[in-house]
N, C-alpha and C positions, 0 to 999 in steps of 0.2 A: 452639552450633555456629558455629565461625568459619571462613570461607572466605578464603583468600589467592589472588588471581587475578593471574597475570602474562600480559598480552596479548602474545603472541609477535610479532605483526606490528608492535607499537609499541616493544618493548624493544630499544633499540639501545645495548648496553653498550659498544661500541667508540667511540660518539660522546659519552658522558657521563663524569662523574667518579665513577661508582658511588655517587651520593648515597644510594641506598636502603641501602647498607651503612654508609657513613660516619656517617649521622645516626640509625641504629637504636639505641635505648637498650640493647637486649639484646645486640647485637653489642659494644657498648662494655664490657659486663660480662664478655665472654669467650665468650658463646654464639654458635654459628653459625646464627643465626636467618635471616640472609640471606647467600647465597653466589652466586657466578657459576658456573653449570653448564657441562658439557662443550659444550653448544650455544652458549655465549657469551651466555646470557641469565640473568636473575636467577632464583633459586630461593628460595622462602620456606617455612620450616617452620611449618605451621599449628599444631603442638603447642607451639612455643616463642613464637610471636607473641602479644603482649599486646594487640594491636588499638589501639595509640596513634595510628596513622594518619599519623605523621610522614613515612614513606616515600612515601605517596600525594602529599603536598603537595610534597615535594622532587623527585620524579621529573620531569625536564624534558620527558618525552614522554608523560606521563599514562598510563603503561603498567601501573600497579598498582591493584588494588582490594582492600581489606580489608573484609569484610562479616560482620556479626553476624546470624545467622539464628535464628528461634524454635527452642526445644528439640525441638518435635515433629517437626521436619524432620531426624531423625537419620540416616535411610538414604535416599540418593538413588537414583533409577532408574539413572542412568548418569553417568559422568564420563569425560572424554577423557584424563585423566592428572593428575598432581600440578600444582596451581596452574592448572588448566584449567577450562573451562566445566562446570557441573554442572546436571543436570535433576532436578526433583522432580515426580512425578505424570505420568500418561498419560491421554490422552483415551480414551473408551470407545466403540468401534464398536457400534452397536445395529442389529439386523436390521430392515429396513423403514423406517429413519429416516435423515435427514440430520442429522449432528451437526456443529455449527460450532465452530471454534476462533478466538477473538478475542484478539489481543494484538500487541505491537510486534514488529518484525523483530529477529532475533538472539536470540530468547528460548527457542529449543529446539523449535519446532514441527516443523521438518524432522527433527530428531533423533528426536522421538516417532514420526513416521511410519516412519522407518527401522527402529525397533524393532518397530512393529506389523506391518510388512510382512516382517519376518524378515531384513532386510539387516544389522542390527546386533543383537548379543546384549547385553542390558544387563549391566553389570558391578557394579551396586549400590555403586559407588564403591570397589571393592576392586581393588588393583593387585598385591598380593603373590602372588596365584595366579589362574589362570583360573577364572572363575565358571562352574560347570556349570548346565544347565537345572534339575536337581533342586533346587539351592539357590535359583534364581530362583523356581521354582514354589512352593517352600515359603514364600518371602517373600510371594507373592501369594495364598496359600491363604486361602479364605474371602472373597475380593474378587470383584467383578463381572468383573474381567479374567482370572481364573484359567482359565476354560474356553477363552477366546480364546487366551491365551498357550500353553496346552497344544497347540493346533493349530499355533501358530507353531513351537513346539519340535519337533513332529512333521513340520514342513515340508509341511503340507497346505494352507497359506494361499497363495493367489495374489493378488497385489495389482496394481492398475492405478493408475499415478501420473501425474498431469499436473504437470509441474514449474513452479516459480515463474517462472524466467527462460527464456522460450520462444526467445530469440535463439540458444540453443545448438543447437536442433533442426537448422537447416540445416548446422551444422558436423559433426553426427553422421550425418545421412542426406542423401545426395546423390541428387537425382532430382526427379520431379514430385510434385505434391500427390496426384494420382490413384494413383500407384504406392505412395506411403506409406500411403494410406487402405486400399487393397486388401490390403496385406500385414498390416494389423492388424484386418481385419474378421472377428472371431471370433464375433459374435453375429448376423450376417446382417441387420443393420439399417442398413447403410451408406447405402443410398438414402434412407432416412428422415432420417438426420442431415444428409446433403447438402442435402436440401430445406429442412429446418428452419433450418439455419445458413447457407443461401444460398451454397453452395460450388460450384455447378455451373459458374460462369463462370471458376473458377480451377483446375480439375482438371488442365489441361495446363500450368499455370505451374510453373516451377522454384521449389523452396522458397526458394532464396536471393534471389528477386525479390519475395517477399511483403511486404506492409505488416504492421505490428504487429497490427492488427485481424484481418487474414486469417490470420496465423500463430497467433493466439490461438484462433480458431475451429477451425483444423486440429488444434491440440494438444488441444483439448477433444474433438473428434470421435475422435481416436486413442484417448484415454483411455476414452471411453464405449463404443467399439467392441470393446474387449477383454472377454473373459469372465473374470471375476475373483470372488473371495470378498470383496474389500474394495477400495473405490475411495477414493483420496486425491486431492483436487483443491486445488492450491495457487494461489490468486489467478486466478480465471477471468475477471475483469472488466476488467483493464487493456487500454486501446485499444478496448474495445467500447462502442458507444453504448447508451443506456438501453433501446432496443427489443431489441437483441441480448442485453443482460443479462437481460431478461425471458425470452427464448427459452431462454437457457442455464439459467436457474432452473427452467424447466419440464422440460427434459431431465434435469436432476439429480434432480428429484423423481421422475421416472419410473424412473431407474436404481436409486433407493433402494428401490423395491419388490422388486428382485431381490437386492440385496446392500447391506451397510452402506456409507454414504458419510461421510467426514470432509472437511469443507470449511473451508479456511483462507481468509478473505476480509476485506478492509479496507473494502469498500463495505458499510456497515452496513445500508443500505436493502435490498440484495439478500440479505444474510445473514439479516436479520430475516424476509424473505419466505419463504426456502427451507428454513431449518433448524427442526427441532422442539425441539432443545436446544442449548445452547452451553456450552463450557468456556472460562473466562477464563484467559489466560496472562499472568503478570506477573513482575517481577523486575528484573534489570539486564541489558540486552543484552550478549552476549558474556561475561558473568560467571556468572549463574545464572538459571534459569527455574523457575517454579512453575505447574503446570497444575491448576486447581481441579476439584472434582467437577462434574458436569453441572448446569445450571440451566435453567429455562424461558427460552426465547430472549428474550422481552420483558424479563423481570426481569434476566437476565444482561447484556443490552446496556445497559439503564438503569444497572445497577450499574457497568459498565465506564465509561460516560460520566460518571457521578458521581464516579468515582475511588475508590470505597469498596466493598469486598466484605463484605457484611453477615455472612454465615455464618462467614467466617474472621476477621472483625473486623480487617481489614487495609486500610490506605489505600495504594492503588497509584499514586496521582498526587496532586500537591499542589493541583490545581485541577480543578474539574468542567468538562465540555464543555457549554456552555449554548447552546440554540437559541432566539434571540429572533425572534419572527415579524416584527418590524420593525427588527431589528438592523442590516440593510444600508442602511437609509435614513439620509440625512445631512441635518442641518439647516444645513449650511454652504452659503453661496451660492458655488457653483463657477463659476470663470471658464472660458470656452471655450478649450481648448488648440488645437484644430484642427478642421477640417471634413473628414470622410471623403469623398473625391471619388466621384462616381458613375462607375462603370467596369464593363467586362466583360472576361472572360478565357475563351478558348475552347481546348479541347484536343480531340483526336479523340474524338467521342462524348460530350463533356461541355461545358457552358457555364455559367459563373458570372456572375450579374448582381448588382452592388452598387448599392443605391439611394442610398447616401450618408447622412450624419448627422454629429453632432458628438461630440467627445470632450472631457471637462472635466478641468481640472487637479485632481489629488488624488483622483480617483475610480478605482474598479476596475470595469471594464465586463466583465461575464460574457458569454461567447459559447457558445451551445448549438445543437445540431442533430445529425442523424443522421450516421453515417460516410458518406464518399463524396459529401458534399453541398457541399464547397467551403470549409470552415472553414480548413483548413491552407493552401489556395491563397490565400485572402483574407489570411491572416497573411503569407504570402510576398510578396504584392503590396505590402502596407504596408512590409515590411522591405526591399523592393528586390531580393529574390531572384528574383522573377518580374516581368515587365512587362505591364501591361494592354494589351488589343487597342485600346481607345479610352478616352477619358477622360483626365483630368489625371494626369501622372506624379507619383507621391507623393514630393516632395522638400522639403516645407516644414518638416519637423521631423526630428530625428535619432531613430533607432529602435534599440533593443536587443532582440534576438529569441532566444528559446529554442525550438528546433525540437521537433517531436513526438517524434522518435526520437533519443535521445541515445547517441552512440557515442564511444569513445576510440580514439586511434591506437595500434594494438598495437606499433608500432615506436618509439614515443616513451617516454622515461623521465622525462618531466616530472612533478614532484610537484604536489599540489593547491595548496600554498602558491605555487609558482612561477607557475602559470597565473593565480591570483587576483591576485598582485602585478603581473603583466603587464597586468591589466585595470583596476587602480585604483591611484592614488597614496595612497589613504587607508587602505591595509591595516593600518598600525600604529596608526591612530587609535582612541581609545576608542569612538567611535561605531560604527565598522565592526566592531570586535570584539564589541560588545554587541548590535548590531542585526542582524548577518549571521552571523558565525562562531559565536557561542555558541548562539543559538536553533536554527540549522540543524544543530548538533552536528558541526561540521567541525573543531573543535580537535584531536581525536585522529586526524584524517585528513590533516593538513597535510603530514606527511612521507611519506605514501603516494604511490606512483606512480599516476597516473590510470588507466592501463591495467589495474591490478589491482583496481579498485573493483568492488563488486557493483552491480546495477542500481539499488537504492535509494540507495546512496551516490553513484553517478554522477548520479542525478537531483538530489540536493541540491546537489552541486557545480555542476551546470548552472544551477540556479536562482540560486545565489550569483553565478555568473559573469555571468548576464544582468543582475542587479540591481547589479553592481559597476560597470558601464560608465556613463559620463555620457551621458544621453539624455533626450529629451522624452517619448518614448513607449516603454513596455516591453510586449512581447508574449510571453506564456508559453503554449506549446501543451502541454496535458495535464501540468501540473506535479505532479498527484497520483499518476501512474503509479508503481507499486512502492513507494509510501510507505505506512507504517502509519497508523493513526488519529491517534496523537499527532503524528506528523510532518506529517500533512495539516493538523491544527489549527494547529501552530506555523507552518507555511508560509503559511497564510492570513493570520496576524497579521503575519509578516515582510513579505509583499507589500503589505498594506494600509498598514503604517507607512511603507514605502518610497514609496508613492504620495503620502502626506501630506507626508512630510519633504522629498521632492524636488519637490513640487508638479508632479508629472508625471502623465501618463495611463498607466493600466495596462489591458491587455486579457488576460483569462484564458480560454482554451479548455479546457473540461473536461466529462467525462461523469458525474462524481461529483456527484450532486445536493446532497449535504451540503456539499461544497466550494463549489459555486456559490452555495448558500444563505448560507453564512457570509461569503463574500468580496465579493459583488457589490452594487453600488448600483443599477445598471441592467443591462439585458439586450439583447444583439443576437441575434436569432433567425434561423437559417437553415432554410429549408424548400425543398421541391421534390421531385425524384425522384433518390434516391441513384444515383450513377454515370452520370446523364444530364444533369440540370440542377439548379442550386441558385440561391437568391436570398437575399441578406442583407437583413433587414428590421429596422428600429429605428434607434437604441436605444429600448427601451420601459422604463417603470417595471416593477419586478420582478413585480408581480402580473399585469399585462397580458402581459408577456413569457412568464412561466411558463404562463399559461393558453393562450396561442397555441401554444407549443412542445408541451406535453403533450396538448393537444386534437388536434394532428396525429398524435400517436402513439397516442392512445386510452388513456392511462395516467393514473390519479389517485393523489394522495397525500393522506393525512390527517395530522393532528398529534395525538399523544397528550398526556397531561397534563403531560409534561415539555417539550413544545414540539418534540419530535423528529419530523421528517417520516417517515412510514411508507407503503409502497406498499400500496394496496388490491388485493385479489385481483380479477382481471377478472370482472365479472358479480356481484360481491358487493353487499350492500345499500348500503354506503357508496359503492361505485364507481358504482352507478346513480344514487344520490341526488346525488352531486357533479356527475356529468355533466349531469344535468337542471338543476342550479343554475348550471352553467358555471364551477364552482370546482374546478379541477384540482389545485391545490397549496396555496393559502393558505386552509386549511379546518380548523376546529377540530371534532374528532370529538365533543366534549362538547356541541356545539350541536345535534347531530342528534337526532331523536326516538328512534332506536335507542339512542344513548348514554344518553339520559335514562332509558330503561327498563332497560338492562342493562349499562352500562359501555362498554368500548372494543371489544367484539367487532365484527368487520367482516363476519361471515357473515350 
């Protein structure tokens, strides 16, 4: 099975010399293997293509993919058209369970849920006639999905969907939080959700004024308040702190007792905690996606991190994700770059106190704390966006700052390449291309207008823009938001290399414990009362900082045999054991008496 993919957003036939046609060997022999279609873009015949790959290398916009698939993938679930994205496999909703889907962005997860919710009728890759449900059900006869798809065909399935990109909600619904929630309260549990997700203080707020964390909690409440046969939740954790993520996990488990839940999530710690089974999704983003059969969540996550799916005997990544318990420590003698001045900042009803401390050259300093406790305010103070009430004005070093919420000017037609060139004179250098553009996957986006980018694409551009500027200190506020697991891993490496190569200080504010674990050498901890007062403490060595942070939240992590941190269920044996030992994060489950007796169980 050979796929020929033409990425319509990258194919600019009017700007090139039609290299895909000129250099194609089959075209030279007289075949019309590659032509220019009526829409002005390339059209490739998959039947005539021999898979030489010359057109891929010659295309100046990297708009083509020629992919050889295994023979067993002969019938797709859905394809958007000739030379377009194709999806193989569907996740299986299971009554009474949360089923996770783990995979990169652009791999077909949203397409899958549109099929399962009845929004899209799968075409089985057939374009010469409209595929009827009888043909689709015949294809799925004898599979676990047959009964479910019968209900979809009969239009008896009602789905509740929490979208990935919540910033569209205020554009669709105008009004207050309270009005939106009341309109969608179909289960009579609105008061419960408002209490659990701490929404009572924002009910009178207009949706357009909400922060990302507030909007995320509102979106989750709306999805869970609907009475449905099937719940699909796409990324519930961006902009939520670790405590709010735990609350969201509890609510998702509760709703699963009433109807199947499919959860797409890139925070592996939360996915591991809430899901009973997981489907892995792999392939090539925007080209093709394959969704595996369900696996046990621990096994599935570990296979995904290892980059090898045992049952399918398929390598989905060239490298494994490795968690080294001391990988963040550095044996390099770091010079002090600057001293963080002691300062305070007061807003109506809130006060931030900064104790001070030092930042070292070449290190990445992780910043953790609950939402509403002053982390972003601290970053703005250092970046000069806000001025302190007292204390030394921060002007001793130059700062490059990536804010928490990244937006694009809807009236600007600037391309990605243009804004990056404006930020650095090194754009054409080999170093910049290999250390920034390539790892962040921006090569295919350079000619795209920034205003048309998705949330994940915009996040990667914002990270690149921040690191492109010449500065002594780089501050990145929630760089993991809307990035998939691979992108988060690559981003941590890019940021760490930038700190080393520039001999600059880097501060990273994030709620993803895996990101903080992989990227940080030391930790700055914020504690206090969210929305009232916050205090910046540290920096600490990682173990001390993590224990302080998690002890304030009452949450413990263990590490399994792969070194991967996993959340302990509150009140479980390991949770109690670690709390009594004062070890909230850097703890090896194999050392516990329970693990010696029976493995990794935390019950």
